[in-house]
C-alpha positions in Angstrom: 39.2 11.4 -31.8 40.0 11.0 -35.4 41.3 13.7 -37.4 38.2 14.0 -39.4 35.9 13.8 -36.6 38.2 16.6 -34.9 37.6 18.8 -38.0 33.9 18.1 -38.1 33.6 19.1 -34.5 35.4 22.5 -35.3 33.4 23.1 -38.6 30.0 22.5 -36.2 31.3 24.8 -33.6 32.3 27.7 -36.3 28.8 27.1 -37.9 27.2 27.6 -34.3 29.2 30.6 -33.5 28.3 32.1 -36.8 24.5 31.7 -36.4 25.1 33.1 -32.7 26.8 36.4 -34.1 24.0 36.7 -36.6 21.4 36.4 -34.3 23.3 38.8 -32.1 23.6 41.3 -34.9 19.8 41.0 -35.4 19.0 41.6 -31.9 20.8 44.9 -32.0 19.4 45.8 -35.4 15.9 45.4 -34.1 16.9 47.3 -30.9 18.1 50.2 -33.3 14.7 50.0 -35.3 12.7 50.5 -32.2 14.7 53.3 -31.2 14.5 54.9 -34.6 10.7 54.6 -34.6 10.3 56.0 -31.1 12.3 58.9 -32.0 9.8 59.4 -35.0 7.1 59.6 -32.5 9.0 62.2 -30.1 9.4 64.6 -32.8 11.9 67.2 -32.9 12.8 66.9 -28.9 15.9 66.2 -26.7 14.2 62.7 -26.3 14.2 62.2 -29.9 17.9 63.2 -30.3 18.7 60.5 -27.5 16.7 57.9 -29.0 18.6 58.6 -32.4 21.9 58.5 -30.6 21.1 54.8 -29.0 19.6 54.0 -32.5 23.3 54.9 -33.8 25.0 52.7 -31.2 22.7 49.6 -31.9 23.2 49.7 -35.9 26.9 50.0 -35.6 27.2 47.2 -33.2 24.9 45.1 -35.6 27.3 45.9 -38.5 30.5 45.1 -36.5 29.1 41.7 -35.7 27.6 41.2 -39.2 29.8 43.5 -41.7 27.2 42.3 -44.6 24.3 43.5 -42.7 22.8 45.9 -45.4 19.9 46.8 -43.7 21.6 47.9 -40.7 23.9 50.1 -42.7 21.1 51.6 -44.6 19.2 52.5 -41.5 22.3 53.7 -39.7 22.7 56.3 -42.8 19.1 57.3 -42.2 19.9 58.1 -38.5 22.8 59.9 -39.3 20.8 61.9 -42.0 18.1 62.8 -39.6 21.0 63.9 -37.3 22.3 66.1 -39.8 25.6 64.1 -40.0 25.7 64.2 -43.8 29.2 62.7 -44.6 28.8 59.8 -42.0 25.2 59.3 -43.8 26.6 58.9 -47.1 29.5 56.7 -46.1 26.7 54.4 -44.6 24.7 54.3 -47.5 27.7 53.6 -49.7 28.4 50.6 -47.4 25.2 49.4 -48.1 25.5 49.7 -51.9 28.9 47.8 -51.6 27.0 45.1 -50.2 24.0 45.4 -52.4 24.8 47.3 -55.6 21.1 47.5 -56.9 20.1 49.2 -53.6 18.1 51.9 -55.3 17.2 53.2 -51.8 20.4 53.9 -50.8 21.3 55.8 -53.9 18.1 57.9 -53.5 19.4 58.8 -49.9 22.7 59.9 -51.1 21.1 62.0 -53.7 18.8 63.4 -51.1 21.6 64.4 -49.0 23.7 65.9 -51.7 20.7 67.9 -52.8 20.1 69.3 -49.6 23.8 70.6 -49.8 23.0 72.0 -53.3 25.3 69.7 -54.7 23.3 69.4 -57.8 25.3 67.7 -60.4 26.4 65.0 -58.0 22.8 64.3 -56.8 21.8 64.1 -60.4 24.3 61.2 -61.0 23.0 59.4 -58.0 19.3 59.7 -59.0 20.2 58.7 -62.5 21.9 55.4 -61.2 18.7 54.6 -59.8 16.6 54.9 -63.1 19.4 52.7 -64.7 18.9 50.1 -62.1 15.0 50.5 -61.9 13.6 52.2 -65.0 10.3 52.5 -63.1 11.5 54.2 -60.1 8.9 57.2 -60.0 10.5 59.0 -57.0 13.9 59.3 -58.8 12.3 60.9 -62.1 10.6 63.3 -59.5 13.9 64.2 -57.8 15.7 64.7 -61.2 13.0 66.9 -62.6 12.9 69.1 -59.5 17.0 69.3 -59.6 16.6 70.5 -63.4 14.1 73.0 -62.5 16.1 74.4 -59.7 19.1 74.5 -62.2 16.5 76.3 -64.8 17.4 73.6 -67.3 13.5 73.4 -67.9 13.6 71.3 -71.1 15.6 68.4 -69.0 13.2 68.7 -66.5 10.5 68.2 -68.6 11.8 65.2 -70.4 12.4 63.4 -67.1 9.2 64.3 -65.6 7.3 63.1 -68.7 9.2 59.8 -68.5 7.7 59.6 -64.9 4.3 60.3 -65.9 4.3 57.7 -68.8 4.7 55.0 -66.0 2.3 56.8 -63.6 0.0 59.4 -65.2 -1.7 60.2 -61.8 1.4 60.8 -59.8 0.9 64.3 -58.4 4.3 65.2 -57.4 5.2 64.7 -61.0 2.5 67.2 -62.3 3.6 69.9 -59.5 7.1 69.9 -60.9 6.1 69.6 -64.4 3.9 72.7 -63.7 6.7 74.4 -62.4 8.9 73.5 -65.3 6.3 74.5 -67.9 6.3 78.1 -65.8 9.9 78.3 -66.0 9.5 78.1 -69.9 6.8 80.7 -69.8 4.3 78.0 -70.9 1.7 79.4 -68.5 -1.4 77.7 -69.7 0.5 74.4 -69.5 1.6 75.1 -66.0 -2.0 76.0 -65.2 -3.2 72.8 -66.5 -0.7 70.8 -64.4 -1.6 72.4 -61.1 -5.4 71.9 -61.8 -4.6 68.3 -62.1 -3.3 68.1 -58.6 -6.2 70.6 -57.3 -8.8 68.3 -58.5 -7.4 65.6 -56.1 -6.1 67.9 -53.4 -8.4 70.9 -53.3 -6.7 72.3 -50.2 -2.7 72.4 -51.5 -2.1 75.9 -50.4 1.5 75.6 -52.2 -0.3 74.6 -55.5 -2.7 77.5 -55.3 0.4 79.8 -54.9 1.8 78.5 -58.1 -1.4 78.8 -60.0 -1.7 82.4 -58.7 1.6 83.1 -59.9 0.9 81.6 -63.3 -2.4 83.6 -63.6 -0.6 86.8 -62.6 1.8 86.2 -65.6 -1.2 85.8 -67.9 -2.7 89.2 -66.6 -5.4 87.5 -65.2 -5.6 89.4 -61.9 -8.8 88.3 -60.7 -8.1 84.7 -61.0 -4.6 85.3 -59.5 -6.2 86.9 -56.5 -8.6 84.2 -55.6 -5.7 81.7 -56.1 -3.4 83.7 -53.5 -6.3 84.2 -51.2 -6.8 80.3 -50.9 -3.1 79.9 -50.4 -3.5 82.0 -47.5 -6.5 80.0 -46.4 -4.9 76.7 -46.8 -1.2 77.2 -46.0 -1.1 79.8 -43.0 2.3 80.6 -41.5 4.4 79.4 -44.5 6.6 81.0 -47.0 3.9 80.7 -49.7 1.3 82.7 -47.4 4.0 85.4 -47.2 4.6 85.4 -50.9 0.6 85.5 -51.4 0.3 88.4 -49.1 2.9 90.2 -51.4 1.4 89.3 -54.6 -2.0 90.3 -53.3 -0.7 93.7 -52.1 0.8 94.3 -55.7 -2.5 93.5 -57.2 -4.4 95.9 -55.1 -1.9 98.7 -55.8 -2.2 98.1 -59.7 -6.3 98.2 -59.4 -6.0 101.4 -57.4 -3.9 103.0 -60.1 -6.1 101.9 -62.8 -9.1 103.6 -60.9 
């Protein structure tokens, strides 16, 4: 066997081995996806937790065999996030970003984890990276607006939410958080208008009725507020909004009795 032929055989062997590893990694990845989907159907049960743990094993094996398997790193992050393992989730999403720097979904997921931990400033950095990569990513504008509203920086919230609405004027989540930002600025008429946009499309959104009731209450429109709070209780039973609506209705009732 000549030297050239020898090296040709070696190269062919290495290529075949590489393909074999890639297929094997995909097999593990596919198994992990199956476990992840079955866990979603199982809900919050012991079986779901076991399925998620099996998914972790499969995704980890997939990235061991193929260290550039961006989808496997991303889905591994999703499983860790679902299991409440935030640090491992962030590490996996960052691995996905190392391989695919324009992975807006991975940045979004890191932002979501940080938001849950109330690390608002760092969450904002992640979401803002998303819009730098993709200026039309509506979910990022929504998340940024929500955080700024939570931070009571209502003007910054308005700015980003309006940018999102310029891209998609019918995006209801944007209208909801815009309403909340207007409410924070005591621009109650504007807030009411935004909530009504949502209720026109989703007339059974109890949480929106609750926010609408608060805005009506601030304007001194007790009857309209009372109606909105009653609808909150009708459409959102056994929620924090229902509990809030009950308190507000009791307060309205006491004020009406005092006026008699």
